[in-house]
C-alpha positions as CSV (number, residue, x, y, z in Angstrom):
1,M,-31.7,2.2,-7.6
2,V,-29.3,4.4,-5.6
3,A,-30.4,2.9,-2.3
4,P,-28.3,-0.3,-2.4
5,V,-25.1,1.7,-3.2
6,V,-25.8,4.1,-0.4
7,L,-26.5,1.2,2.0
8,V,-23.3,-0.6,1.1
9,L,-21.2,2.6,1.4
10,G,-22.9,3.4,4.7
11,V,-22.0,0.0,6.1
12,I,-18.5,-0.3,4.7
13,V,-17.4,3.4,4.9
14,G,-19.9,5.4,6.9
15,W,-20.1,3.4,10.1
16,P,-16.3,2.8,10.5
17,L,-15.8,6.5,9.9
18,V,-18.3,7.6,12.5
19,R,-17.0,5.0,14.9
20,G,-13.4,6.2,14.4
21,I,-14.3,9.8,15.0
22,Y,-16.1,8.8,18.2
23,L,-13.2,6.7,19.4
24,S,-10.8,9.7,18.8
25,L,-12.8,11.6,21.4
26,T,-12.3,8.9,24.0
27,D,-9.5,7.3,25.9
28,A,-10.2,3.8,24.5
29,S,-7.3,1.4,24.7
30,E,-6.8,-2.4,24.9
31,R,-7.2,-2.1,28.7
32,N,-10.6,-0.5,28.8
33,V,-12.6,-1.6,25.8
34,A,-15.4,-4.3,26.0
35,R,-13.9,-7.8,25.7
36,T,-14.8,-11.4,26.3
37,I,-12.3,-13.7,28.2
38,G,-13.6,-17.2,28.2
39,V,-17.2,-17.1,29.4
40,R,-16.7,-13.8,31.1
41,H,-17.7,-10.5,29.4
42,I,-16.0,-7.3,30.6
43,E,-17.9,-4.1,29.8
44,A,-16.1,-1.1,28.3
45,T,-14.9,1.5,30.8
46,Y,-13.3,4.1,28.5
47,E,-14.5,7.7,28.9
48,F,-15.2,10.7,26.7
49,V,-12.2,13.1,26.7
50,G,-13.1,15.6,24.0
51,L,-10.3,17.0,22.0
52,D,-7.5,15.9,24.4
53,N,-6.2,13.3,22.0
54,Y,-5.9,15.8,19.1
55,V,-4.0,18.3,21.4
56,A,-1.7,15.5,22.5
57,V,-1.0,14.2,19.0
58,L,-0.5,17.7,17.5
59,G,1.8,18.5,20.4
60,E,4.1,15.5,19.7
61,P,7.2,16.0,17.5
62,V,6.5,12.5,16.2
63,F,3.4,13.6,14.3
64,W,5.3,16.5,12.6
65,Q,8.2,14.2,11.7
66,R,5.8,11.7,10.2
67,L,3.9,14.4,8.3
68,V,7.1,15.9,6.8
69,W,8.3,12.5,5.5
70,T,4.8,11.6,4.3
71,V,4.7,14.9,2.3
72,V,8.2,14.3,0.9
73,W,7.4,10.7,0.1
74,T,4.1,11.7,-1.7
75,V,5.6,14.6,-3.7
76,A,8.6,12.5,-4.8
77,C,6.5,9.5,-5.8
78,V,3.8,11.5,-7.6
79,S,6.3,13.7,-9.4
80,V,8.5,10.8,-10.7
81,T,5.6,8.6,-11.5
82,F,3.9,11.4,-13.6
83,A,7.1,12.2,-15.4
84,L,7.9,8.6,-16.3
85,G,4.2,7.9,-17.1
86,L,4.1,10.9,-19.4
87,G,7.3,9.9,-21.1
88,L,6.3,6.3,-21.7
89,A,2.8,7.4,-22.9
90,T,4.3,9.8,-25.4
91,V,6.6,7.0,-26.7
92,L,3.8,4.4,-26.9
93,N,1.5,6.9,-28.7
94,R,3.7,6.6,-31.8
95,Q,3.6,3.9,-34.3
96,F,6.5,1.5,-34.2
97,R,7.1,-2.2,-34.5
98,G,6.3,-4.3,-31.4
99,R,4.3,-1.5,-29.7
100,A,1.7,-3.9,-28.3
101,A,4.4,-6.1,-26.7
102,Y,5.9,-3.0,-25.0
103,R,2.5,-1.9,-23.8
104,M,1.9,-5.3,-22.2
105,A,5.3,-5.4,-20.6
106,L,4.9,-1.9,-19.1
107,I,1.4,-2.7,-17.8
108,L,2.7,-5.9,-16.1
109,P,3.6,-4.3,-12.7
110,W,-0.1,-3.1,-12.5
111,A,-1.4,-6.6,-13.1
112,V,0.8,-8.3,-10.4
113,P,-0.7,-8.1,-6.9
114,G,1.0,-5.4,-4.9
115,F,2.2,-7.6,-2.0
116,V,3.8,-10.0,-4.5
117,S,5.7,-7.1,-6.2
118,V,6.9,-5.7,-2.8
119,F,8.2,-9.1,-1.7
120,A,10.0,-9.5,-5.0
121,W,11.6,-6.1,-4.5
122,R,12.5,-7.0,-1.0
123,F,14.4,-10.0,-2.3
124,L,16.1,-7.8,-4.9
125,F,17.2,-5.3,-2.2
126,N,18.6,-8.0,0.1
127,R,22.0,-6.8,1.2
128,D,23.8,-10.2,1.1
129,N,21.9,-12.2,-1.5
130,G,20.0,-9.6,-3.5
131,I,20.4,-9.4,-7.2
132,L,21.1,-5.7,-7.2
133,N,24.1,-6.0,-4.9
134,K,25.3,-9.1,-6.9
135,I,25.3,-6.9,-10.0
136,L,27.2,-4.1,-8.2
137,D,29.6,-6.6,-6.8
138,G,30.3,-7.9,-10.3
139,G,31.3,-4.3,-11.2
140,G,33.6,-3.9,-8.3
141,I,31.2,-1.7,-6.3
142,S,30.6,-2.5,-2.6
143,A,27.1,-3.7,-1.5
144,V,24.5,-1.0,-0.9
145,P,22.5,-1.2,2.4
146,W,19.2,-0.7,0.5
147,L,16.9,-1.5,3.5
148,D,19.4,-1.0,6.4
149,D,20.3,2.6,5.9
150,P,17.7,5.3,6.5
151,T,18.5,7.3,3.4
152,W,18.7,4.2,1.1
153,A,15.6,2.8,2.7
154,K,13.7,6.0,1.7
155,V,15.1,5.8,-1.8
156,S,14.0,2.1,-2.0
157,V,10.4,2.6,-0.9
158,I,10.0,5.5,-3.4
159,A,11.5,3.4,-6.2
160,V,9.1,0.5,-5.5
161,N,6.1,2.8,-5.3
162,V,7.0,4.5,-8.5
163,W,7.4,1.1,-10.2
164,L,3.9,0.1,-9.0
165,G,2.3,3.5,-10.0
166,V,3.8,4.1,-13.4
167,P,1.5,1.7,-15.3
168,F,-1.7,3.5,-14.1
169,M,-0.3,6.9,-14.9
170,M,0.9,5.7,-18.3
171,V,-2.4,4.2,-19.3
172,A,-4.4,7.2,-18.2
173,L,-2.1,9.7,-20.0
174,L,-2.0,7.5,-23.1
175,G,-5.8,7.6,-23.3
176,G,-5.5,11.4,-23.0
177,L,-2.9,11.6,-25.7
178,Q,-5.1,9.6,-28.1
179,S,-8.0,11.9,-27.5
180,I,-6.0,14.9,-28.8
181,P,-6.9,15.5,-32.5
182,A,-4.0,14.7,-34.9
183,E,-4.9,17.7,-37.0
184,L,-3.6,20.0,-34.3
185,Y,-0.1,18.5,-34.6
186,E,-0.3,18.6,-38.4
187,A,-1.3,22.2,-38.4
188,A,1.5,23.1,-35.9
189,E,4.1,21.3,-37.9
190,M,3.0,23.1,-41.1
191,D,3.4,26.4,-39.2
192,G,7.0,25.4,-38.4
193,A,6.5,24.4,-34.8
194,G,9.3,22.1,-33.5
195,P,8.8,18.9,-31.3
196,W,9.2,20.8,-28.0
197,Q,6.8,23.6,-29.1
198,R,4.2,21.0,-30.1
199,F,4.6,19.2,-26.8
200,R,4.4,22.4,-24.8
201,H,1.5,24.1,-26.7
202,I,-0.6,21.1,-27.8
203,T,0.2,18.0,-25.7
204,L,0.4,19.5,-22.2
205,P,-2.8,21.7,-22.6
206,G,-4.6,18.7,-24.1
207,L,-3.7,16.5,-21.2
208,R,-4.6,19.1,-18.5
209,A,-7.9,17.5,-17.6
210,V,-6.6,14.0,-17.4
211,S,-3.4,15.1,-15.6
212,M,-5.3,17.0,-12.9
213,T,-7.4,13.9,-12.2
214,V,-4.6,11.4,-12.1
215,I,-2.4,13.6,-10.0
216,L,-5.2,14.0,-7.4
217,L,-5.8,10.3,-7.3
218,S,-2.1,9.4,-7.2
219,T,-1.6,11.9,-4.4
220,I,-4.4,10.4,-2.3
221,W,-3.3,6.8,-2.9
222,T,0.4,7.6,-2.2
223,F,-0.4,9.5,1.0
224,N,-2.2,6.4,2.2
225,M,0.1,3.8,0.7
226,F,0.4,1.4,3.6
227,P,1.5,-1.9,1.9
228,V,4.8,-0.7,0.3
229,I,6.1,0.8,3.5
230,F,4.9,-1.9,5.8
231,L,5.9,-4.9,3.7
232,L,9.2,-3.5,2.4
233,T,10.7,-1.9,5.5
234,R,8.1,-2.1,8.3
235,G,8.8,1.5,8.9
236,G,12.5,0.9,9.5
237,P,15.3,1.0,9.9
238,G,14.2,2.4,13.2
239,D,11.3,4.5,12.3
240,S,12.9,6.4,9.4
241,T,10.3,5.4,6.8
242,E,7.2,5.5,9.0
243,I,4.4,7.6,7.3
244,L,1.2,8.7,9.0
245,V,-0.9,5.6,8.1
246,T,1.8,3.1,9.3
247,E,2.0,5.0,12.6
248,A,-1.7,4.8,13.0
249,F,-1.6,1.1,12.3
250,R,1.3,0.6,14.7
251,Q,-0.6,2.3,17.6
252,A,-3.7,0.2,16.9
253,F,-2.2,-3.3,16.3
254,V,1.5,-3.3,17.3
255,A,1.9,-1.2,20.4
256,S,1.3,-2.6,23.8
257,P,-1.2,-1.8,25.1
258,R,-2.9,-1.0,21.8
259,D,-4.1,2.6,21.7
260,F,-7.4,2.6,19.8
261,A,-8.2,6.3,20.6
262,G,-4.7,7.5,19.5
263,S,-4.9,5.5,16.3
264,A,-8.3,6.8,15.5
265,T,-7.0,10.3,16.2
266,W,-4.2,9.8,13.6
267,G,-6.8,8.4,11.2
268,V,-9.1,11.4,11.5
269,L,-6.2,13.8,11.1
270,I,-5.1,12.0,7.9
271,L,-8.6,12.3,6.6
272,G,-8.7,16.0,7.5
273,L,-5.4,16.7,5.7
274,L,-6.6,14.9,2.5
275,M,-9.9,16.8,2.6
276,I,-8.1,20.1,2.9
277,F,-5.8,19.2,0.0
278,A,-8.7,18.1,-2.2
279,L,-10.6,21.4,-1.5
280,V,-7.5,23.5,-2.2
281,Y,-6.8,21.5,-5.3
282,R,-10.4,21.8,-6.5
283,R,-10.3,25.6,-6.0
284,S,-7.1,25.9,-7.9
285,L,-8.7,23.9,-10.8
286,R,-11.7,26.2,-10.9
287,K,-9.4,29.3,-11.1
288,Q,-7.8,27.7,-14.1
289,G,-11.2,27.2,-15.7
290,E,-11.3,23.4,-15.1
291,V,-14.6,21.9,-14.0
292,W,-14.3,19.2,-11.3
């Protein structure tokens, strides 16, 4: 029964991964890979170069610039998403009129396809005709270059990614909140504990297992979040919002000639960084007594 799943994963994940690692050890590019032109087939002429690509990439300032921004982007998105998701989950965990309608409205960004949401936000951020600048103009505030200024572009992509990620975080944390026994809150309230004390000593410990899982998943997803960056700013203005995955894509599909070996090298380095993070994260959880 496991065999079909293993086979599918091997074809979809395993083979591309092995192929990518192999290409990262070669000098493969658009000029020397196997290709067919009309009726003529040209054989591949790329060669094995060992770890030269890794030495070259790690020796480039571009890699470290992309890595720093990717880490900042990931930490900012995950932190804000978790804080907003926890706040909304705490509110929706209470009984009030119209709670179901609020839940549906807050889950809506998760239901809309990502590329549709990004294009909608791109329209909102338009400098000349965007709704946001129209509102600011109505208040006597000059237009903000949301996607034309490096700093504002970074703020914009973080805001869009947070908007897309909050529903998942909220739903996951809301499920965790509903699993905490109500008797704990009642006992704490009888003992004189205030709202902050109940939140700190009951809610946060009760959400620890769920929080650790969603933070890990959110970190991995954000680290590799290609659509938001590419569709909203295409890495611009200039290359100010390029993260590691968009740079790998650019080398494989945009640069001329396309550098398949270099792109594969970036991909393997991204995988290595995420594996190191996951291992360190897992070890820290075990030290805290969590099983994962």
